[in-house]
Every structure is written in structure tokens, then in C-alpha cells.
N, C-alpha and C positions, 0 to 999 in steps of 0.2 A: 504494500500500500504506500502511496506517495505521502510525503510529509504534508500536513495541512489539509488532507482530504477529508478528515473528520473534525468537525468543530463541536464545541461544547453545546451549541444551541441547535445542532442539526436534528435532534430528537424532541425538541420542545414543541408543544402545541400552542396555538394562538389562544389568548384569553377570551376571544370573541367566538360565540357559538355558531354564527352564521357563515355563509359562503362569502368570499371576497374575490373579485376578479377585475379585469380591465379589458376594454376594447377601445382602440383609438384613444380619444381624450376623455372617455367616460369611465369612471370607476364605479363599481358596484360593491357596496359594503354591507356586512351583517345581514345577508339575504337568507330568508328561511320561509318555510311554509308554516303559517301560524298553527299552534297546537289547537285542536278543537276545544273551544271554550265550553261547550256543552257536555264534554266528557270528563270523567275523573282521570287523573294521571296514573292509571293502572296499566299493567301489561295488556297489550291487545287493543288499547284505545286507538280508534282509527276513524278517518272520514270514510264513508261508505260509497260503493260504486253508484254512479248517477248523481252524487252530490257535488258540492263545490268546496274549494279550499282557498282561503285568502293568503296572499303573500305579504311579507314585510321586508323592506330593504331600504337602503339609502343610495341615491344616484348622485354622483359628483361629476360635474363637467369642468375639467381643467383647461378646456379649449378656449379660443378667442371668439367663437361663435356658438350660438345656441344649437342644441341637438334635440331630437325628439324620439321617444320610445314609440315605435310604430306598431310592434306586435310582440306577443308572448305566446309561445307554443310549448307543448309538452306531450310526449307519447302517453302519459298517464291521464290526459284529459282530452275530451272531444273539442274543447275550445277554451279560450281565455278571454276575460273581459277586462279592459282598461277603462276606468271611470275617472273623469277629470282631465285636466289639461296635462298631457304627458311631455310637455316641452321642458327641457332642462336648460335654463339660460346660461350663457358663458360665465364661468367663474362662480357658479352657484351649486347649491345642494337642493335636492327634492326628496322628501320623505315619502315612501310608499307604504301604505297600510291603513286599514280602516277597521281597527279592532273594536270600535264601539258599535258597529252595526248601523250607524247613522248613514243616511243616503248621501251620495257624493255631493249634492248641492250644499250640504251643510258642512262639508270638509273645510277646515280653516286653512288659510295661507296657500302654500304651494303643494299641499299633500294630495296625492292621488291614491286610488285603490286598484289593485290587480287581484283577480280571482280566477283560479283554474276551475272550469265548469265541466259538467258531464264526465266526471271521473270514471275511468274504465276499470278500475280496481280499487281496493282499499289503500288509503294513505296512512301509514302507521308511524307512530313516534319511534325514534331511534334509527330511522333509515334515511337515505338521501334519494332524491328523485331528479331526473334530468329536466331542465327548463331552458328554453332558448329565448334570449332577449334580442330583438332586432331594432337597431337604432338607425335613424335617417342618414346620419353622416358617419358615425363611428363604426357601423357594421354589425356583425352578429357575435354574440357572446353565448357560448355553450356552458351552462352552469350545472352543478350538482347541488341542489338545495336540501339541507336537512330540515326535518320537522322541528320547529322551535319547542322550547320548554314551556310547560304550562305556567301561567302567572302565579298560581298558588302551589308550585312544586315545593316539597319540603327541602330544607337545607341539608346538604350531605353531612353525615356524622363526622365529627372531628376526632382525629386519632391522637 
């Protein structure tokens, strides 16, 4: 093995639970499929086939011009719905997520909502699922999104 090929941080995991990636000037941070709020955080909790699952993420545009999220697709869903203005202004951040269940017209600021609809199979906690984000200028980002943790998840036991 070459010297310096293994670093002390090579096996450390990120402190952020969601997916992070970049395409062109657009960064995607802390992306996940929201945990089903209607289910208890027990083994086997899942979104059911035919249902829908909301996404949460942050879009950051480091470019000099605005970009727009044109579409979201996934082989685990028949369709995806983007609600709200999906334009990401230059040098700006847009939060994606509508955890309150409130209609998009009531979303404050630059927040939009994305929902995978017509699920073809169950979406289970603890797994990742492929999602493709297509931007007008930046291009296509293929992501593997984890299912987020429930808001009321118990704290891990301290050793």
C-alpha cells in the first residue's frame, strides 16, 4: 500500500443523515424521503404501494444565474409532483419540504414541496431509494435518498 493512501477520516460518516450531491452549480443537501408521520417508528413502518411520499432537501445555487428544478422521477413511483415555484435564484438557497400538510399556496418564502406519487412498492425506513432530479441548466442528478428519521424517534442509548 502506498504511503498516505489511508487517512484517519476515510472511514468516518457524515453527521448529516440525508443525501448530498452536486450537478453543475446546484448543490443538493440533506435530501431524504420524509418518515411517514402517521406511522410509529417501529420495524416495518412503510409508505404503502399506491400512496405518496414527500421529500425534504435543500437546493443551493452557487451559479451566477438562476436555475430551475424541472422534474423529479423515481423507479419507485409512477410520478412526482413539484408544488410551488421551483426556481433557485443565483447565489440562493431553496428549502424543499412540506411537513405540515398545508397546501402549497400557504408555503412561506421560497419553500416548495416535492412528493413521489403512485408508489409501486413499499417505502421502508432504513433503506435508500433512487431519485433523479432534472434541472434546467445544471443537468441531471442521480441520487440515492434515505428515508428520514421520525420526528419523535427516541435518543440512542449512551454507553
